[in-house]
C-alpha positions in Angstrom: -116.7 34.3 130.4 -115.7 35.8 133.7 -113.6 32.7 134.5 -111.6 33.3 131.3 -111.1 36.9 132.3 -109.8 35.9 135.7 -107.4 33.4 134.2 -105.9 36.1 131.9 -105.5 38.5 134.8 -103.8 35.8 136.9 -101.4 35.0 134.0 -100.5 38.7 133.6 -99.7 38.9 137.3 -97.5 35.8 137.1 -95.7 37.2 134.1 -94.9 40.5 135.8 -93.8 38.6 139.0 -91.5 36.3 136.9 -89.9 39.3 135.2 -89.3 41.0 138.5 -87.7 37.9 140.0 -85.5 37.5 136.9 -84.3 41.0 136.8 -83.9 41.8 140.5 -83.2 38.3 142.0 -81.6 36.2 139.3 -80.4 38.7 136.8 -78.0 41.7 137.0 -79.1 44.3 139.5 -78.7 48.0 138.6 -77.3 49.8 141.6 -79.3 53.0 141.6 -76.4 54.6 143.6 -73.9 53.5 140.9 -74.5 56.5 138.7 -71.6 58.9 139.2 -69.5 56.3 140.9 -65.7 56.9 140.1 -64.5 54.1 137.9 -61.1 54.1 139.6 -61.2 55.4 143.2 -58.4 57.5 144.7 -56.3 57.2 141.5 -52.9 59.1 141.8 -51.8 59.7 138.2 -48.3 60.8 139.3 -47.6 57.3 140.7 -48.5 55.4 137.5 -45.2 54.2 136.1 -46.4 51.8 133.4 -49.3 51.5 131.0 -49.9 48.3 129.1 -52.7 47.7 126.5 -53.7 44.5 124.8 -56.2 44.1 121.9 -58.7 41.3 121.2 -55.8 38.9 120.9 -54.7 39.2 124.5 -51.4 37.4 123.7 -50.4 40.4 121.6 -49.3 43.5 123.5 -50.4 46.6 121.5 -48.3 49.1 123.5 -46.4 49.4 126.7 -45.4 52.8 128.1 -42.9 53.3 130.9 -42.4 56.6 132.8 -38.9 57.7 133.4 -37.6 59.4 136.5 -37.7 62.8 134.7 -41.5 62.2 134.2 -41.1 61.7 130.5 -42.7 58.6 128.9 -41.0 56.0 126.7 -42.6 53.3 124.6 -40.9 50.0 125.5 -43.1 47.7 123.3 -43.8 46.7 120.6 -40.9 48.9 119.3 -38.9 51.4 121.4 -39.8 55.0 120.9 -40.4 58.3 122.7 -43.9 58.7 124.2 -46.2 61.6 123.7 -46.4 63.0 127.2 -49.4 65.1 126.6 -51.5 62.2 125.1 -50.5 59.8 127.9 -51.1 62.2 130.8 -54.4 63.2 129.2 -55.4 59.5 129.1 -54.6 59.1 132.8 -56.4 62.3 133.8 -59.5 61.1 131.8 -59.4 57.8 133.8 -59.0 59.7 137.1 -62.1 61.7 136.5 -64.2 59.0 134.7 -67.5 58.1 136.4 -69.8 55.3 135.6 -73.3 55.8 134.1 -74.5 52.7 135.9 -73.1 49.8 137.9 -74.2 46.1 137.6 -73.5 44.4 140.9 -75.6 41.5 142.0 -75.4 37.9 140.8 -74.1 38.6 137.3 -74.7 36.0 134.6 -71.9 34.8 132.4 -69.4 37.5 131.4 -70.0 36.5 127.8 -73.3 38.4 127.9 -71.3 41.6 128.2 -68.5 40.7 125.8 -66.1 40.4 128.6 -65.1 36.8 128.0 -63.3 38.0 124.9 -62.7 41.7 125.6 -61.9 44.2 122.9 -59.2 45.9 125.0 -57.4 45.0 128.2 -55.7 47.9 130.0 -53.3 47.6 132.9 -52.0 50.5 135.0 -49.0 49.8 137.3 -48.0 51.9 140.3 -47.4 50.4 143.8 -50.1 48.0 142.7 -51.8 47.2 139.5 -55.3 48.0 138.2 -56.4 46.0 135.2 -59.7 46.4 133.4 -61.4 44.7 130.4 -63.5 46.5 127.8 -66.4 44.4 126.6 -69.2 45.1 124.1 -71.5 48.1 123.8 -74.7 48.0 125.8 -78.1 48.2 124.0 -78.5 51.7 122.6 -74.7 52.0 122.0 -74.3 54.9 124.4 -72.2 52.9 126.9 -69.6 50.1 127.1 -69.5 47.2 129.6 -66.2 47.5 131.5 -65.0 45.3 134.3 -62.0 45.7 136.7 -60.0 42.7 137.6 -60.9 41.4 141.1 -64.0 43.6 141.2 -67.4 41.7 140.8 -69.2 44.7 139.4 -69.6 45.6 135.7 -69.4 49.3 135.0 -71.3 51.0 132.1 -69.1 53.8 130.9 -69.9 56.5 128.3 -69.2 55.4 124.8 -67.5 58.7 123.8 -65.0 58.3 126.7 -64.2 54.6 126.1 -63.9 55.2 122.3 -60.8 57.4 123.0 -59.0 54.4 124.4 -58.9 52.7 121.0 -55.9 53.5 118.8 -53.7 54.5 121.8 -50.9 52.3 120.4 -50.5 55.2 117.9 -51.7 58.1 119.9 -49.2 57.4 122.7 -46.2 57.7 120.3 -44.3 60.9 120.1 -45.3 62.6 116.8 -42.5 65.2 116.8 -40.2 64.7 113.9 -37.0 65.4 115.9 -36.2 66.9 119.3 -33.6 69.4 118.2 -33.3 73.2 118.9 -32.9 75.5 115.9 -30.3 77.5 118.0 -28.1 74.4 118.2 -28.1 73.4 114.5 -25.0 74.6 112.7 -25.0 72.5 109.5 -27.8 71.7 107.0 -27.6 69.7 103.8 -30.6 69.5 101.5 -30.6 67.1 98.6 -33.4 67.1 96.0 -32.8 65.1 92.8 -29.4 66.1 91.4 -29.3 69.4 93.4 -27.4 69.7 96.7 -27.6 72.7 99.0 -25.3 73.0 102.0 -25.3 75.6 104.8 -22.9 76.3 107.6 -23.4 78.5 110.7 -20.5 80.3 112.3 -20.7 83.0 114.9 -24.5 83.2 114.5 -24.2 83.9 110.8 -25.4 81.4 108.1 -23.7 81.0 104.8 -24.2 78.8 101.8 -21.2 76.5 101.0 -22.8 74.6 98.1 -23.5 75.2 95.2 -22.1 78.7 95.8 -20.5 80.5 98.8 -22.4 83.5 100.1 -24.1 84.8 103.2 -27.6 83.6 103.9 -30.5 85.5 105.6 -30.4 83.9 109.0 -34.0 84.6 109.8 -35.4 83.2 106.6 -33.3 80.0 106.9 -34.1 79.5 110.6 -37.8 80.1 110.0 -37.7 77.2 107.4 -35.9 75.1 110.0 -38.4 75.9 112.7 -41.3 74.9 110.5 -39.5 71.6 109.8 -38.8 70.9 113.4 -42.3 71.8 114.4 -43.7 69.2 112.0 -45.7 66.3 113.2 -46.1 62.7 112.1 -49.6 62.6 110.7 -49.9 58.8 110.4 -47.7 55.8 111.4 -47.6 53.7 108.3 -45.4 50.7 108.9 -43.3 49.6 111.9 -40.7 47.9 109.7 -38.2 49.5 107.4 -37.9 46.3 105.2 -40.5 47.7 102.9 -38.8 51.0 102.0 -39.3 50.4 98.2 -43.1 49.9 98.7 -43.2 53.5 99.9 -40.8 55.0 97.4 -38.1 55.5 100.1 -35.4 53.3 98.6 -34.9 56.2 96.1 -36.2 59.2 98.0 -37.1 62.5 96.3 -35.5 64.6 99.1 -33.0 64.0 101.9 -32.5 66.5 104.7 -29.5 66.2 107.0 -29.0 68.3 110.1 -26.0 68.5 112.5 -25.7 70.3 115.8 -22.9 72.0 117.6 -22.9 69.0 120.0 -22.4 66.6 117.0 -25.9 65.2 117.0 -27.0 64.2 113.5 -30.4 63.7 112.0 -31.6 62.6 108.5 -35.1 62.7 106.9 -35.8 60.8 103.7 -38.9 61.9 101.8 -40.8 59.9 99.1 -42.6 61.1 96.0 -45.6 59.1 97.2 -48.1 59.6 99.9 -51.4 58.2 101.4 -53.4 61.2 100.3 -52.9 64.6 98.6 -50.5 66.9 100.4 -49.1 64.1 102.5 -45.9 62.2 101.8 -44.2 59.0 103.2 -41.0 59.6 105.2 -38.4 57.9 107.2 -36.3 59.6 109.9 -33.0 58.3 111.3 -34.3 58.7 114.9 -37.5 56.6 114.3 -37.6 52.9 113.5 -40.7 53.1 111.3 -42.2 54.7 108.2 -44.7 57.5 108.6 -46.4 60.2 106.6 -46.1 64.0 107.0 -47.7 67.0 105.4 -45.9 68.5 102.4 -46.4 72.0 104.0 -43.7 71.0 106.5 -41.1 70.8 103.7 -42.4 73.6 101.5 -40.0 76.3 103.0 -37.0 74.1 102.0 -38.1 73.6 98.4 -35.5 75.9 96.8 -35.8 76.6 93.1 -32.7 78.7 93.7 -31.2 80.4 96.7 -32.0 84.0 95.8 -34.8 84.2 98.3 -32.6 82.9 101.1 -29.6 85.1 100.4 -28.5 87.9 102.7 -29.1 90.9 100.5 -28.2 93.5 103.1 -25.7 95.9 101.5 -24.2 97.2 104.6 -23.3 95.7 108.0 -22.4 98.6 110.4 -23.6 100.1 113.7 -25.5 103.2 112.8 -24.4 105.1 115.9 -20.8 104.4 115.2 -20.7 106.2 111.8 -18.7 109.4 112.0 -18.7 110.8 108.4 -20.9 110.5 105.3 -19.8 111.5 101.8 -22.1 111.8 98.9 -20.6 112.4 95.4 -23.2 113.3 92.7 -21.2 114.8 91.0 -20.4 117.5 93.5 -19.0 116.3 96.8 -21.0 116.7 100.0 -19.4 115.7 103.3 -21.1 115.6 106.7 -19.2 114.7 109.9 -20.3 114.0 113.4 -19.2 116.2 116.3 -20.5 115.2 119.7 -24.2 114.6 119.2 -24.4 117.0 116.2 -24.0 116.5 112.5 -22.1 119.3 110.7 -21.8 120.2 107.0 -18.0 120.0 106.5 -17.9 122.7 103.8 -20.1 125.2 105.5 -19.6 124.4 109.2 -23.3 124.5 109.7 -25.4 122.0 111.6 -27.3 119.6 109.4 -30.7 118.5 110.4 -30.2 115.6 112.8 -33.4 113.8 111.9 -32.6 113.9 108.1 -29.1 112.4 108.7 -30.6 109.7 110.9 -33.2 108.9 108.2 -30.4 108.6 105.6 -28.3 106.3 107.9 -31.4 104.2 108.7 -32.1 103.8 105.0 -28.5 102.7 104.3 -28.6 100.3 107.3 -31.7 98.6 105.9 -30.6 98.9 102.3 -31.1 95.6 100.4 -30.3 94.3 97.0 -33.4 93.6 94.9 -31.8 91.2 92.4 -28.3 89.7 92.1 -27.1 90.3 88.5 -23.4 89.0 88.8 -21.8 87.0 91.5 -18.2 88.2 91.1 -18.6 91.8 89.9 -16.2 91.2 87.1 -17.9 93.4 84.6 -18.4 96.8 86.2 -18.2 98.6 82.9 -21.0 96.5 81.4 -23.3 98.0 84.0 -21.8 101.5 84.0 -20.4 101.1 87.5 -16.9 102.1 86.4 -18.4 105.6 86.1 -21.1 105.6 88.8 -23.9 108.2 89.0 -23.5 108.3 92.8 -20.9 107.2 95.3 -21.8 107.1 99.0 -19.0 106.5 101.6 -19.4 106.1 105.3 -16.6 106.0 107.9 -16.9 104.6 111.4 -15.0 105.4 114.6 -12.3 102.9 113.7 -11.8 104.6 110.3 -13.3 101.6 108.5 -15.0 102.7 105.2 -18.3 101.5 103.7 -18.7 102.5 100.1 -21.7 102.1 97.7 -21.5 102.8 94.0 -24.8 103.4 92.1 -25.4 103.7 88.4 -28.8 104.7 86.9 -29.0 103.2 83.5 -31.7 102.1 81.1 -34.5 102.1 83.7 -32.3 100.0 86.0 -30.5 101.0 89.1 -27.3 99.0 89.5 -25.2 98.9 92.6 -21.9 97.6 94.0 -20.8 97.6 97.6 -17.3 97.0 99.1 -19.1 94.9 101.7 -20.4 92.3 99.2 -18.7 90.6 96.2 -21.7 90.7 93.8 -23.4 93.3 91.6 -27.0 93.9 92.3 -30.0 96.1 91.4 -31.9 98.5 93.8 -35.6 99.1 93.8 -36.4 102.5 92.3 -38.4 103.6 95.3 -35.4 102.9 97.6 -33.0 105.0 95.5 -35.6 107.8 95.2 -36.0 108.0 99.0 -32.2 108.3 99.4 -32.1 111.0 96.8 -34.9 112.9 98.4 -33.2 113.1 101.8 -29.8 114.0 100.2 -31.5 116.9 98.3 -32.6 118.3 101.7 -29.0 118.3 102.9 -27.8 119.8 99.6 -30.2 122.7 100.1 -28.9 123.3 103.6 -25.3 123.3 102.2 -26.3 125.6 99.3 -25.6 122.9 96.7 -28.1 122.8 93.8 
């Protein structure tokens, strides 16, 4: 019985010895000092001028990026495009700081054991020299990948979460900005949706609509819509060829947006009725050779049902400090004129309260139409404006007059200004505030 026990003990010792020899003499040796070893030593990201990435089929180049002299990145293959500088530089910085979890160094078996004979990715970084590395399979436990540098006998085990970010760079490295234009430089916009066409022209910092009707546009609202469009990002690259426009509904687009700058740059965006998911639509831009998808929210500010929200509804356009006289007829005439820094009641020669006059001028400066009721003001009598309730006239230092006629009728407050061609309505609270301040002046003048 003892002899059998001795035999089992001897066999156990031999098994342990054989395992030791296989792992530490014949098999891959784990370098205990490898943990924390930089994957690429002394890497200077500023000197990298080219990045090339191949997939499983190493004959097919997934992407190649080239750095220009101005430090911008361009995609040279498979199709020319602008590079995403943030993404590319972030990738290089990750590589610079990347450290191995373990390093396999001694007498490595066949690379096939690590998936390195048919790597999932091959990455080449070019500077004064070239660093090329292969990404193999995941190690047992899936928390690391086997990665090997060309001309380096070691196999590095790199954290899965770091290596996983290398996949899909053929899309991540592309510039996702719709177009590199400045809102300040755009001076023409054309927006087509179905049968409707809206055209806008900027001259001397002021926007106006030229189609379907001619009138001034609120610059800030229109440029805010432009800013949102130009800040839009490609959410997904759908197809690198434009031969399939019909497949994405872009042969007959729902919308077309055309922009032109003061340096004669032009840009066009075609937008489909279709999209890969809710709130996304397919699109094709004139500056990009592929089809992509964007969020519908990017386009929402340009979805005009009409132009009323974009119109410049300011009634007056004057410099408040330049106004010299104010006349208010309702029905008695009240006139106030400026002398030096004071405002005087013309009839009484008394000083008017400076703060009250400034409040009135501020209200008139900010006065806006609530609703446009007639574009050409051809029917003043229909709205009672041939016999206004109130007439307000301002005169500036150049003797230019600014007149507003107001008619209170049937719970509506209609208005007409000599500064605008249309008839409009005023909000009741706006008119009431003007009335309140003028009553204060009337009391000072003894008018009741």
